[in-house]
Backbone and ligand atoms as CSV (ligand in chain L), in Angstrom:
chain,resi,resn,atom,element,x,y,z
A,1,MET,N,N,8.932,-11.300,15.498
A,1,MET,CA,C,7.846,-10.410,15.906
A,1,MET,C,C,8.331,-9.437,16.967
A,2,ASN,N,N,7.623,-8.346,17.072
A,2,ASN,CA,C,7.968,-7.375,18.091
A,2,ASN,C,C,7.755,-7.924,19.479
A,3,GLU,N,N,8.665,-7.635,20.369
A,3,GLU,CA,C,8.461,-8.001,21.762
A,3,GLU,C,C,7.420,-7.081,22.358
A,4,PRO,N,N,6.628,-7.578,23.326
A,4,PRO,CA,C,5.685,-6.686,23.990
A,4,PRO,C,C,6.431,-5.543,24.640
A,5,ILE,N,N,5.849,-4.370,24.566
A,5,ILE,CA,C,6.530,-3.199,25.103
A,5,ILE,C,C,6.113,-2.937,26.539
A,6,GLU,N,N,4.787,-3.130,26.796
A,6,GLU,CA,C,4.334,-2.882,28.155
A,6,GLU,C,C,5.041,-3.823,29.114
A,7,GLY,N,N,5.400,-3.313,30.280
A,7,GLY,CA,C,6.031,-4.163,31.276
A,7,GLY,C,C,7.536,-4.219,31.120
A,8,GLY,N,N,8.096,-3.427,30.215
A,8,GLY,CA,C,9.543,-3.352,30.107
A,8,GLY,C,C,10.094,-4.260,29.030
A,9,SER,N,N,11.353,-4.026,28.698
A,9,SER,CA,C,11.991,-4.767,27.624
A,9,SER,C,C,12.672,-6.004,28.173
A,10,PRO,N,N,12.913,-7.004,27.300
A,10,PRO,CA,C,13.653,-8.187,27.737
A,10,PRO,C,C,15.029,-7.783,28.230
A,11,PRO,N,N,15.600,-8.570,29.146
A,11,PRO,CA,C,16.924,-8.241,29.675
A,11,PRO,C,C,17.936,-8.096,28.549
A,12,GLY,N,N,18.765,-7.097,28.674
A,12,GLY,CA,C,19.815,-6.917,27.679
A,12,GLY,C,C,19.389,-6.124,26.474
A,13,GLU,N,N,18.093,-5.787,26.369
A,13,GLU,CA,C,17.646,-4.983,25.225
A,13,GLU,C,C,17.219,-3.613,25.708
A,14,SER,N,N,17.479,-2.627,24.859
A,14,SER,CA,C,16.962,-1.308,25.200
A,14,SER,C,C,15.461,-1.321,24.968
A,15,SER,N,N,14.745,-0.415,25.629
A,15,SER,CA,C,13.305,-0.372,25.408
A,15,SER,C,C,13.051,0.109,24.000
A,16,SER,N,N,11.909,-0.317,23.437
A,16,SER,CA,C,11.567,0.078,22.087
A,16,SER,C,C,11.449,1.589,22.000
A,17,LEU,N,N,10.931,2.193,23.070
A,17,LEU,CA,C,10.745,3.643,23.089
A,17,LEU,C,C,12.068,4.365,22.866
A,18,SER,N,N,13.138,3.823,23.417
A,18,SER,CA,C,14.417,4.515,23.341
A,18,SER,C,C,14.973,4.548,21.924
A,19,ARG,N,N,14.395,3.764,21.018
A,19,ARG,CA,C,14.894,3.771,19.645
A,19,ARG,C,C,14.416,5.002,18.873
A,20,LEU,N,N,13.393,5.658,19.365
A,20,LEU,CA,C,12.838,6.817,18.664
A,20,LEU,C,C,13.207,8.099,19.381
A,21,SER,N,N,13.560,9.106,18.598
A,21,SER,CA,C,13.740,10.420,19.188
A,21,SER,C,C,12.370,10.952,19.599
A,22,THR,N,N,12.339,11.931,20.463
A,22,THR,CA,C,11.053,12.485,20.912
A,22,THR,C,C,10.217,13.028,19.758
A,23,PRO,N,N,10.809,13.797,18.823
A,23,PRO,CA,C,9.979,14.265,17.688
A,23,PRO,C,C,9.433,13.112,16.854
A,24,ALA,N,N,10.240,12.052,16.666
A,24,ALA,CA,C,9.774,10.912,15.874
A,24,ALA,C,C,8.620,10.209,16.579
A,25,ALA,N,N,8.728,10.063,17.912
A,25,ALA,CA,C,7.653,9.412,18.668
A,25,ALA,C,C,6.380,10.257,18.593
A,26,ALA,N,N,6.533,11.593,18.688
A,26,ALA,CA,C,5.369,12.479,18.619
A,26,ALA,C,C,4.725,12.430,17.244
A,27,ASN,N,N,5.508,12.091,16.239
A,27,ASN,CA,C,5.024,12.059,14.861
A,27,ASN,C,C,4.278,10.765,14.531
A,28,LEU,N,N,4.380,9.764,15.407
A,28,LEU,CA,C,3.820,8.444,15.100
A,28,LEU,C,C,2.326,8.486,14.790
A,29,GLY,N,N,1.565,9.230,15.621
A,29,GLY,CA,C,0.119,9.283,15.420
A,29,GLY,C,C,-0.239,9.844,14.056
A,30,VAL,N,N,0.487,10.882,13.644
A,30,VAL,CA,C,0.234,11.497,12.336
A,30,VAL,C,C,0.563,10.509,11.223
A,31,VAL,N,N,1.676,9.799,11.382
A,31,VAL,CA,C,2.086,8.829,10.356
A,31,VAL,C,C,1.077,7.680,10.269
A,32,ILE,N,N,0.613,7.187,11.415
A,32,ILE,CA,C,-0.364,6.089,11.412
A,32,ILE,C,C,-1.655,6.535,10.724
A,33,GLU,N,N,-2.143,7.736,11.075
A,33,GLU,CA,C,-3.370,8.230,10.438
A,33,GLU,C,C,-3.175,8.412,8.935
A,34,GLY,N,N,-2.009,8.921,8.563
A,34,GLY,CA,C,-1.711,9.096,7.147
A,34,GLY,C,C,-1.661,7.768,6.415
A,35,MET,N,N,-1.088,6.762,7.060
A,35,MET,CA,C,-1.004,5.442,6.422
A,35,MET,C,C,-2.400,4.836,6.269
A,36,LEU,N,N,-3.228,4.976,7.304
A,36,LEU,CA,C,-4.596,4.439,7.211
A,36,LEU,C,C,-5.389,5.158,6.121
A,37,HIS,N,N,-5.132,6.458,5.964
A,37,HIS,CA,C,-5.795,7.220,4.900
A,37,HIS,C,C,-5.366,6.684,3.531
A,38,GLN,N,N,-4.069,6.458,3.364
A,38,GLN,CA,C,-3.577,5.911,2.088
A,38,GLN,C,C,-4.166,4.530,1.831
A,39,ILE,N,N,-4.285,3.719,2.869
A,39,ILE,CA,C,-4.855,2.372,2.727
A,39,ILE,C,C,-6.318,2.460,2.283
A,40,ARG,N,N,-7.063,3.386,2.888
A,40,ARG,CA,C,-8.478,3.543,2.483
A,40,ARG,C,C,-8.577,3.966,1.020
A,41,LEU,N,N,-7.699,4.871,0.596
A,41,LEU,CA,C,-7.719,5.297,-0.813
A,41,LEU,C,C,-7.394,4.135,-1.742
A,42,LEU,N,N,-6.434,3.297,-1.348
A,42,LEU,CA,C,-6.076,2.152,-2.199
A,42,LEU,C,C,-7.194,1.111,-2.212
A,43,GLU,N,N,-7.882,0.942,-1.082
A,43,GLU,CA,C,-9.025,0.015,-1.054
A,43,GLU,C,C,-10.122,0.505,-2.002
A,44,LEU,N,N,-10.354,1.817,-1.986
A,44,LEU,CA,C,-11.348,2.395,-2.892
A,44,LEU,C,C,-10.913,2.213,-4.347
A,45,LEU,N,N,-9.632,2.404,-4.603
A,45,LEU,CA,C,-9.090,2.193,-5.946
A,45,LEU,C,C,-9.327,0.744,-6.384
A,46,CYS,N,N,-9.054,-0.212,-5.488
A,46,CYS,CA,C,-9.269,-1.638,-5.815
A,46,CYS,C,C,-10.744,-1.904,-6.104
A,47,ASP,N,N,-11.637,-1.315,-5.307
A,47,ASP,CA,C,-13.075,-1.512,-5.532
A,47,ASP,C,C,-13.472,-0.991,-6.913
A,48,ASN,N,N,-12.935,0.176,-7.283
A,48,ASN,CA,C,-13.265,0.753,-8.587
A,48,ASN,C,C,-12.676,-0.078,-9.732
A,49,LEU,N,N,-11.478,-0.597,-9.528
A,49,LEU,CA,C,-10.883,-1.471,-10.552
A,49,LEU,C,C,-11.711,-2.747,-10.709
A,50,GLU,N,N,-12.250,-3.246,-9.600
A,50,GLU,CA,C,-13.080,-4.454,-9.674
A,50,GLU,C,C,-14.374,-4.159,-10.443
A,51,LEU,N,N,-14.953,-2.974,-10.224
A,51,LEU,CA,C,-16.156,-2.583,-10.973
A,51,LEU,C,C,-15.863,-2.525,-12.472
A,52,VAL,N,N,-14.720,-1.927,-12.809
A,52,VAL,CA,C,-14.339,-1.850,-14.223
A,52,VAL,C,C,-14.175,-3.258,-14.787
A,53,ALA,N,N,-13.512,-4.144,-14.028
A,53,ALA,CA,C,-13.312,-5.523,-14.494
A,53,ALA,C,C,-14.652,-6.225,-14.691
A,54,ASP,N,N,-15.594,-6.003,-13.778
A,54,ASP,CA,C,-16.912,-6.643,-13.895
A,54,ASP,C,C,-17.658,-6.135,-15.124
A,55,GLU,N,N,-17.495,-4.846,-15.423
A,55,GLU,CA,C,-18.234,-4.256,-16.543
A,55,GLU,C,C,-17.614,-4.590,-17.889
A,56,LEU,N,N,-16.384,-5.060,-17.889
A,56,LEU,CA,C,-15.750,-5.412,-19.163
A,56,LEU,C,C,-16.498,-6.552,-19.848
A,57,ALA,N,N,-17.119,-7.402,-19.037
A,57,ALA,CA,C,-17.831,-8.546,-19.604
A,57,ALA,C,C,-19.069,-8.094,-20.382
A,58,GLY,N,N,-19.623,-6.932,-19.997
A,58,GLY,CA,C,-20.783,-6.407,-20.696
A,58,GLY,C,C,-20.388,-5.177,-21.494
A,59,GLU,N,N,-21.183,-4.157,-21.360
A,59,GLU,CA,C,-20.880,-2.903,-22.048
A,59,GLU,C,C,-19.864,-2.111,-21.225
A,60,ALA,N,N,-18.666,-1.990,-21.735
A,60,ALA,CA,C,-17.610,-1.312,-20.970
A,60,ALA,C,C,-17.975,0.145,-20.727
A,61,ASN,N,N,-17.687,0.603,-19.527
A,61,ASN,CA,C,-17.942,1.994,-19.197
A,61,ASN,C,C,-16.701,2.799,-19.578
A,62,ARG,N,N,-16.785,3.456,-20.708
A,62,ARG,CA,C,-15.602,4.140,-21.248
A,62,ARG,C,C,-15.103,5.235,-20.318
A,63,GLN,N,N,-16.039,6.017,-19.773
A,63,GLN,CA,C,-15.612,7.110,-18.894
A,63,GLN,C,C,-14.939,6.577,-17.628
A,64,ALA,N,N,-15.496,5.508,-17.082
A,64,ALA,CA,C,-14.904,4.926,-15.875
A,64,ALA,C,C,-13.509,4.384,-16.169
A,65,CYS,N,N,-13.363,3.739,-17.327
A,65,CYS,CA,C,-12.049,3.214,-17.725
A,65,CYS,C,C,-11.034,4.348,-17.867
A,66,LEU,N,N,-11.459,5.421,-18.542
A,66,LEU,CA,C,-10.537,6.540,-18.750
A,66,LEU,C,C,-10.180,7.218,-17.445
A,67,HIS,N,N,-11.192,7.396,-16.591
A,67,HIS,CA,C,-10.955,8.065,-15.312
A,67,HIS,C,C,-9.962,7.270,-14.467
A,68,ILE,N,N,-10.159,5.973,-14.400
A,68,ILE,CA,C,-9.278,5.170,-13.538
A,68,ILE,C,C,-7.900,5.022,-14.174
A,69,ALA,N,N,-7.842,5.030,-15.510
A,69,ALA,CA,C,-6.532,4.973,-16.176
A,69,ALA,C,C,-5.718,6.222,-15.857
A,70,ARG,N,N,-6.414,7.367,-15.733
A,70,ARG,CA,C,-5.706,8.609,-15.399
A,70,ARG,C,C,-5.299,8.633,-13.936
A,71,ALA,N,N,-6.174,8.125,-13.062
A,71,ALA,CA,C,-5.947,8.233,-11.613
A,71,ALA,C,C,-4.972,7.188,-11.079
A,72,LEU,N,N,-4.899,6.040,-11.749
A,72,LEU,CA,C,-4.169,4.896,-11.197
A,72,LEU,C,C,-2.683,5.161,-10.913
A,73,PRO,N,N,-1.896,5.616,-11.889
A,73,PRO,CA,C,-0.458,5.784,-11.595
A,73,PRO,C,C,-0.200,6.780,-10.467
A,74,ALA,N,N,-0.964,7.882,-10.441
A,74,ALA,CA,C,-0.739,8.892,-9.397
A,74,ALA,C,C,-1.139,8.364,-8.023
A,75,ALA,N,N,-2.235,7.606,-7.960
A,75,ALA,CA,C,-2.679,7.065,-6.672
A,75,ALA,C,C,-1.635,6.107,-6.101
A,76,ILE,N,N,-1.087,5.273,-6.967
A,76,ILE,CA,C,-0.055,4.328,-6.521
A,76,ILE,C,C,1.206,5.089,-6.096
A,77,ALA,N,N,1.601,6.070,-6.902
A,77,ALA,CA,C,2.814,6.837,-6.581
A,77,ALA,C,C,2.660,7.579,-5.252
A,78,ASP,N,N,1.483,8.168,-5.003
A,78,ASP,CA,C,1.258,8.907,-3.752
A,78,ASP,C,C,1.373,7.976,-2.542
A,79,ALA,N,N,0.743,6.800,-2.645
A,79,ALA,CA,C,0.772,5.859,-1.517
A,79,ALA,C,C,2.203,5.386,-1.253
A,80,HIS,N,N,2.930,5.069,-2.325
A,80,HIS,CA,C,4.304,4.591,-2.151
A,80,HIS,C,C,5.189,5.685,-1.551
A,81,ARG,N,N,5.008,6.915,-2.061
A,81,ARG,CA,C,5.833,8.022,-1.571
A,81,ARG,C,C,5.615,8.222,-0.073
A,82,PHE,N,N,4.347,8.168,0.354
A,82,PHE,CA,C,4.066,8.371,1.774
A,82,PHE,C,C,4.715,7.271,2.617
A,83,GLU,N,N,4.518,6.019,2.191
A,83,GLU,CA,C,5.072,4.908,2.983
A,83,GLU,C,C,6.595,4.946,3.023
A,84,GLU,N,N,7.204,5.174,1.878
A,84,GLU,CA,C,8.660,5.090,1.813
A,84,GLU,C,C,9.321,6.289,2.496
A,85,THR,N,N,8.602,7.425,2.531
A,85,THR,CA,C,9.168,8.620,3.157
A,85,THR,C,C,8.905,8.650,4.658
A,86,HIS,N,N,7.694,8.235,5.075
A,86,HIS,CA,C,7.297,8.420,6.472
A,86,HIS,C,C,7.175,7.119,7.264
A,87,VAL,N,N,6.637,6.067,6.626
A,87,VAL,CA,C,6.349,4.836,7.385
A,87,VAL,C,C,7.587,3.952,7.506
A,88,PHE,N,N,8.223,3.658,6.399
A,88,PHE,CA,C,9.336,2.710,6.435
A,88,PHE,C,C,10.477,3.170,7.360
A,89,PRO,N,N,10.870,4.447,7.332
A,89,PRO,CA,C,11.953,4.847,8.244
A,89,PRO,C,C,11.585,4.645,9.718
A,90,LEU,N,N,10.329,4.971,10.094
A,90,LEU,CA,C,9.910,4.759,11.483
A,90,LEU,C,C,9.867,3.272,11.819
A,91,TRP,N,N,9.300,2.489,10.905
A,91,TRP,CA,C,9.187,1.040,11.117
A,91,TRP,C,C,10.582,0.425,11.264
A,92,LYS,N,N,11.513,0.878,10.438
A,92,LYS,CA,C,12.881,0.354,10.497
A,92,LYS,C,C,13.517,0.677,11.850
A,93,THR,N,N,13.193,1.856,12.379
A,93,THR,CA,C,13.766,2.249,13.669
A,93,THR,C,C,13.212,1.395,14.806
A,94,VAL,N,N,11.905,1.144,14.779
A,94,VAL,CA,C,11.303,0.404,15.907
A,94,VAL,C,C,11.381,-1.100,15.716
A,95,SER,N,N,11.557,-1.579,14.481
A,95,SER,CA,C,11.626,-3.027,14.218
A,95,SER,C,C,12.788,-3.341,13.280
A,96,PRO,N,N,14.015,-3.140,13.747
A,96,PRO,CA,C,15.151,-3.388,12.855
A,96,PRO,C,C,15.266,-4.849,12.419
A,97,ASP,N,N,14.611,-5.751,13.160
A,97,ASP,CA,C,14.653,-7.179,12.801
A,97,ASP,C,C,13.743,-7.499,11.611
A,98,GLN,N,N,12.961,-6.518,11.148
A,98,GLN,CA,C,12.009,-6.776,10.070
A,98,GLN,C,C,12.500,-6.238,8.729
A,99,GLU,N,N,13.806,-6.148,8.600
A,99,GLU,CA,C,14.366,-5.545,7.387
A,99,GLU,C,C,13.987,-6.337,6.129
A,100,GLN,N,N,13.974,-7.669,6.238
A,100,GLN,CA,C,13.638,-8.491,5.062
A,100,GLN,C,C,12.184,-8.286,4.641
A,101,THR,N,N,11.300,-8.193,5.625
A,101,THR,CA,C,9.887,-7.964,5.318
A,101,THR,C,C,9.717,-6.619,4.632
A,102,MET,N,N,10.448,-5.610,5.139
A,102,MET,CA,C,10.365,-4.284,4.541
A,102,MET,C,C,10.903,-4.306,3.106
A,103,ALA,N,N,11.982,-5.045,2.885
A,103,ALA,CA,C,12.555,-5.147,1.534
A,103,ALA,C,C,11.551,-5.806,0.586
A,104,ARG,N,N,10.816,-6.791,1.100
A,104,ARG,CA,C,9.801,-7.452,0.256
A,104,ARG,C,C,8.708,-6.451,-0.126
A,105,LEU,N,N,8.241,-5.661,0.844
A,105,LEU,CA,C,7.194,-4.676,0.540
A,105,LEU,C,C,7.710,-3.637,-0.457
A,106,TRP,N,N,8.977,-3.281,-0.293
A,106,TRP,CA,C,9.574,-2.304,-1.208
A,106,TRP,C,C,9.589,-2.857,-2.630
A,107,LEU,N,N,9.970,-4.121,-2.767
A,107,LEU,CA,C,9.982,-4.743,-4.101
A,107,LEU,C,C,8.569,-4.837,-4.674
A,108,GLU,N,N,7.590,-5.085,-3.807
A,108,GLU,CA,C,6.197,-5.112,-4.278
A,108,GLU,C,C,5.779,-3.733,-4.782
A,109,HIS,N,N,6.279,-2.682,-4.140
A,109,HIS,CA,C,5.994,-1.329,-4.632
A,109,HIS,C,C,6.537,-1.146,-6.055
A,110,VAL,N,N,7.765,-1.588,-6.260
A,110,VAL,CA,C,8.390,-1.443,-7.584
A,110,VAL,C,C,7.560,-2.189,-8.632
A,111,ALA,N,N,7.170,-3.429,-8.289
A,111,ALA,CA,C,6.385,-4.237,-9.232
A,111,ALA,C,C,5.013,-3.616,-9.466
A,112,ASP,N,N,4.377,-3.109,-8.398
A,112,ASP,CA,C,3.043,-2.514,-8.537
A,112,ASP,C,C,3.080,-1.248,-9.384
A,113,LYS,N,N,4.142,-0.458,-9.240
A,113,LYS,CA,C,4.251,0.771,-10.036
A,113,LYS,C,C,4.311,0.433,-11.528
A,114,SER,N,N,5.139,-0.555,-11.852
A,114,SER,CA,C,5.270,-0.968,-13.247
A,114,SER,C,C,3.950,-1.540,-13.769
A,115,TYR,N,N,3.325,-2.368,-12.933
A,115,TYR,CA,C,2.040,-2.985,-13.293
A,115,TYR,C,C,0.970,-1.901,-13.486
A,116,ALA,N,N,0.942,-0.908,-12.616
A,116,ALA,CA,C,-0.062,0.160,-12.710
A,116,ALA,C,C,0.110,0.948,-14.011
A,117,ASP,N,N,1.360,1.222,-14.378
A,117,ASP,CA,C,1.608,1.963,-15.624
A,117,ASP,C,C,1.122,1.151,-16.834
A,118,GLU,N,N,1.426,-0.153,-16.830
A,118,GLU,CA,C,0.991,-1.015,-17.945
A,118,GLU,C,C,-0.535,-1.121,-17.999
A,119,LEU,N,N,-1.137,-1.216,-16.816
A,119,LEU,CA,C,-2.592,-1.346,-16.753
A,119,LEU,C,C,-3.278,-0.066,-17.244
A,120,ALA,N,N,-2.753,1.081,-16.838
A,120,ALA,CA,C,-3.334,2.356,-17.277
A,120,ALA,C,C,-3.254,2.464,-18.803
A,121,GLU,N,N,-2.126,2.066,-19.368
A,121,GLU,CA,C,-1.966,2.111,-20.824
A,121,GLU,C,C,-2.939,1.143,-21.506
A,122,ALA,N,N,-3.081,-0.057,-20.929
A,122,ALA,CA,C,-3.994,-1.050,-21.517
A,122,ALA,C,C,-5.441,-0.561,-21.469
A,123,LEU,N,N,-5.810,0.133,-20.386
A,123,LEU,CA,C,-7.181,0.668,-20.279
A,123,LEU,C,C,-7.411,1.771,-21.301
A,124,ARG,N,N,-6.430,2.660,-21.451
A,124,ARG,CA,C,-6.561,3.743,-22.445
A,124,ARG,C,C,-6.674,3.156,-23.851
A,125,ASP,N,N,-5.826,2.155,-24.142
A,125,ASP,CA,C,-5.861,1.533,-25.468
A,125,ASP,C,C,-7.195,0.824,-25.701
A,126,HIS,N,N,-7.715,0.204,-24.657
A,126,HIS,CA,C,-8.994,-0.504,-24.765
A,126,HIS,C,C,-10.105,0.478,-25.135
A,127,VAL,N,N,-10.138,1.621,-24.453
A,127,VAL,CA,C,-11.177,2.625,-24.726
A,127,VAL,C,C,-11.013,3.191,-26.136
A,128,ALA,N,N,-9.761,3.357,-26.558
A,128,ALA,CA,C,-9.497,3.932,-27.879
A,128,ALA,C,C,-9.684,2.915,-29.003
A,129,GLY,N,N,-9.945,1.663,-28.615
A,129,GLY,CA,C,-10.174,0.640,-29.631
A,129,GLY,C,C,-8.916,0.131,-30.287
A,130,ARG,N,N,-7.771,0.377,-29.672
A,130,ARG,CA,C,-6.505,-0.093,-30.261
A,130,ARG,C,C,-5.791,-1.063,-29.317
A,131,GLY,N,N,-6.575,-1.633,-28.414
A,131,GLY,CA,C,-5.972,-2.523,-27.420
A,131,GLY,C,C,-5.433,-3.812,-28.028
A,132,ARG,N,N,-4.280,-4.255,-27.497
A,132,ARG,CA,C,-3.705,-5.527,-27.936
A,132,ARG,C,C,-4.353,-6.689,-27.184
A,133,LEU,N,N,-5.006,-6.367,-26.060
A,133,LEU,CA,C,-5.612,-7.406,-25.226
A,133,LEU,C,C,-7.095,-7.504,-25.521
A,134,ASP,N,N,-7.608,-8.740,-25.549
A,134,ASP,CA,C,-9.063,-8.855,-25.651
A,134,ASP,C,C,-9.665,-8.617,-24.264
A,135,THR,N,N,-10.998,-8.567,-24.201
A,135,THR,CA,C,-11.670,-8.222,-22.954
A,135,THR,C,C,-11.310,-9.183,-21.821
A,136,GLU,N,N,-11.222,-10.462,-22.164
A,136,GLU,CA,C,-10.912,-11.462,-21.124
A,136,GLU,C,C,-9.507,-11.242,-20.561
A,137,ALA,N,N,-8.553,-10.983,-21.436
A,137,ALA,CA,C,-7.174,-10.780,-20.988
A,137,ALA,C,C,-7.046,-9.496,-20.174
A,138,LEU,N,N,-7.769,-8.442,-20.587
A,138,LEU,CA,C,-7.722,-7.189,-19.828
A,138,LEU,C,C,-8.352,-7.388,-18.444
A,139,GLY,N,N,-9.445,-8.136,-18.387
A,139,GLY,CA,C,-10.074,-8.431,-17.094
A,139,GLY,C,C,-9.130,-9.219,-16.195
A,140,TYR,N,N,-8.414,-10.153,-16.781
A,140,TYR,CA,C,-7.442,-10.946,-16.024
A,140,TYR,C,C,-6.331,-10.047,-15.477
A,141,MET,N,N,-5.911,-9.100,-16.314
A,141,MET,CA,C,-4.849,-8.164,-15.900
A,141,MET,C,C,-5.335,-7.271,-14.748
A,142,LEU,N,N,-6.575,-6.786,-14.868
A,142,LEU,CA,C,-7.152,-5.959,-13.805
A,142,LEU,C,C,-7.217,-6.733,-12.499
A,143,ARG,N,N,-7.738,-7.964,-12.562
A,143,ARG,CA,C,-7.901,-8.757,-11.327
A,143,ARG,C,C,-6.546,-9.106,-10.715
A,144,GLY,N,N,-5.575,-9.408,-11.559
A,144,GLY,CA,C,-4.241,-9.708,-11.038
A,144,GLY,C,C,-3.678,-8.530,-10.266
A,145,PHE,N,N,-3.956,-7.313,-10.780
A,145,PHE,CA,C,-3.423,-6.126,-10.109
A,145,PHE,C,C,-4.128,-5.875,-8.782
A,146,PHE,N,N,-5.472,-5.791,-8.805
A,146,PHE,CA,C,-6.121,-5.376,-7.553
A,146,PHE,C,C,-6.113,-6.480,-6.499
A,147,GLU,N,N,-6.054,-7.739,-6.914
A,147,GLU,CA,C,-5.960,-8.804,-5.914
A,147,GLU,C,C,-4.592,-8.782,-5.223
A,148,GLY,N,N,-3.533,-8.537,-5.996
A,148,GLY,CA,C,-2.203,-8.416,-5.399
A,148,GLY,C,C,-2.106,-7.200,-4.492
A,149,LEU,N,N,-2.698,-6.087,-4.949
A,149,LEU,CA,C,-2.647,-4.860,-4.148
A,149,LEU,C,C,-3.447,-5.030,-2.853
A,150,ARG,N,N,-4.575,-5.721,-2.920
A,150,ARG,CA,C,-5.347,-5.959,-1.687
A,150,ARG,C,C,-4.550,-6.787,-0.683
A,151,ARG,N,N,-3.810,-7.776,-1.158
A,151,ARG,CA,C,-2.973,-8.582,-0.249
A,151,ARG,C,C,-1.896,-7.698,0.384
A,152,HIS,N,N,-1.303,-6.835,-0.434
A,152,HIS,CA,C,-0.231,-5.954,0.055
A,152,HIS,C,C,-0.750,-5.011,1.146
A,153,ILE,N,N,-1.868,-4.343,0.882
A,153,ILE,CA,C,-2.350,-3.367,1.867
A,153,ILE,C,C,-2.943,-4.065,3.088
A,154,ALA,N,N,-3.468,-5.284,2.920
A,154,ALA,CA,C,-3.967,-6.020,4.085
A,154,ALA,C,C,-2.812,-6.351,5.025
A,155,PHE,N,N,-1.667,-6.711,4.450
A,155,PHE,CA,C,-0.497,-6.998,5.285
A,155,PHE,C,C,-0.061,-5.731,6.023
A,156,GLU,N,N,-0.035,-4.612,5.317
A,156,GLU,CA,C,0.401,-3.366,5.955
A,156,GLU,C,C,-0.575,-2.944,7.055
A,157,ARG,N,N,-1.863,-3.114,6.788
A,157,ARG,CA,C,-2.868,-2.733,7.787
A,157,ARG,C,C,-2.813,-3.665,9.015
A,158,ASP,N,N,-2.629,-4.980,8.763
A,158,ASP,CA,C,-2.724,-5.950,9.849
A,158,ASP,C,C,-1.396,-6.221,10.543
A,159,HIS,N,N,-0.303,-5.848,9.911
A,159,HIS,CA,C,1.009,-6.151,10.494
A,159,HIS,C,C,1.786,-4.882,10.850
A,160,VAL,N,N,1.884,-3.958,9.899
A,160,VAL,CA,C,2.726,-2.779,10.120
A,160,VAL,C,C,2.039,-1.775,11.042
A,161,VAL,N,N,0.772,-1.488,10.768
A,161,VAL,CA,C,0.057,-0.500,11.587
A,161,VAL,C,C,0.036,-0.907,13.063
A,162,PRO,N,N,-0.255,-2.182,13.411
A,162,PRO,CA,C,-0.223,-2.549,14.833
A,162,PRO,C,C,1.142,-2.354,15.488
A,163,ILE,N,N,2.225,-2.583,14.751
A,163,ILE,CA,C,3.559,-2.361,15.323
A,163,ILE,C,C,3.740,-0.877,15.662
A,164,LEU,N,N,3.323,-0.011,14.744
A,164,LEU,CA,C,3.470,1.431,14.989
A,164,LEU,C,C,2.548,1.879,16.124
A,165,ARG,N,N,1.332,1.288,16.189
A,165,ARG,CA,C,0.404,1.645,17.284
A,165,ARG,C,C,0.985,1.223,18.639
A,166,GLN,N,N,1.586,0.043,18.668
A,166,GLN,CA,C,2.167,-0.439,19.915
A,166,GLN,C,C,3.282,0.512,20.370
A,167,GLU,N,N,4.045,0.968,19.396
A,167,GLU,CA,C,5.125,1.897,19.703
A,167,GLU,C,C,4.567,3.215,20.220
A,168,MET,N,N,3.454,3.661,19.628
A,168,MET,CA,C,2.856,4.929,20.055
A,168,MET,C,C,2.326,4.815,21.481
A,169,ARG,N,N,1.688,3.678,21.803
A,169,ARG,CA,C,1.177,3.488,23.172
A,169,ARG,C,C,2.329,3.534,24.179
A,170,ALA,N,N,3.458,2.956,23.788
A,170,ALA,CA,C,4.612,2.936,24.691
A,170,ALA,C,C,5.178,4.344,24.902
A,171,ALA,N,N,4.965,5.199,23.897
A,171,ALA,CA,C,5.525,6.555,23.977
A,171,ALA,C,C,4.641,7.492,24.797
A,172,LEU,N,N,3.400,7.063,25.085
A,172,LEU,CA,C,2.477,7.942,25.819
A,172,LEU,C,C,2.827,7.984,27.298
L,1,LIG,FE,FE,2.901,-0.466,0.535
């Protein structure tokens, strides 16, 4: 875990602040807000996927299925691009001891991207009436995706964002 920043660094360690260049430290607030925005969008995406999964048991909402099938891959790609371009490099700089955790999140991104593409295709096929999955299997696939994604973004919100906030407070 990150050492507390207030009150100085442990003996023999440089302060966390010194790991960031001044422009990078000034950029932290923008990156944190951007990450929280991406998290809110993914939470909304999960809520909509859950609605689609709930409606599969009854009369499927074709327009909702098609809309989310179109939006899903791009929403996932946008969130990953933002994190991998802006969040991970800053996090790596301020928490070099968390490299394994970051690698795990990166692998989850790879798996989620593949899963999102398969899910979008399954939703399109379902609406077109050529789906290989029955309603129960498609619902299971939907729930597997959004439940995993909710765990992923909860970790980022509860673990990564506080580390970046702590770093920002130290930079003020
Ligand atoms: Fe992520």
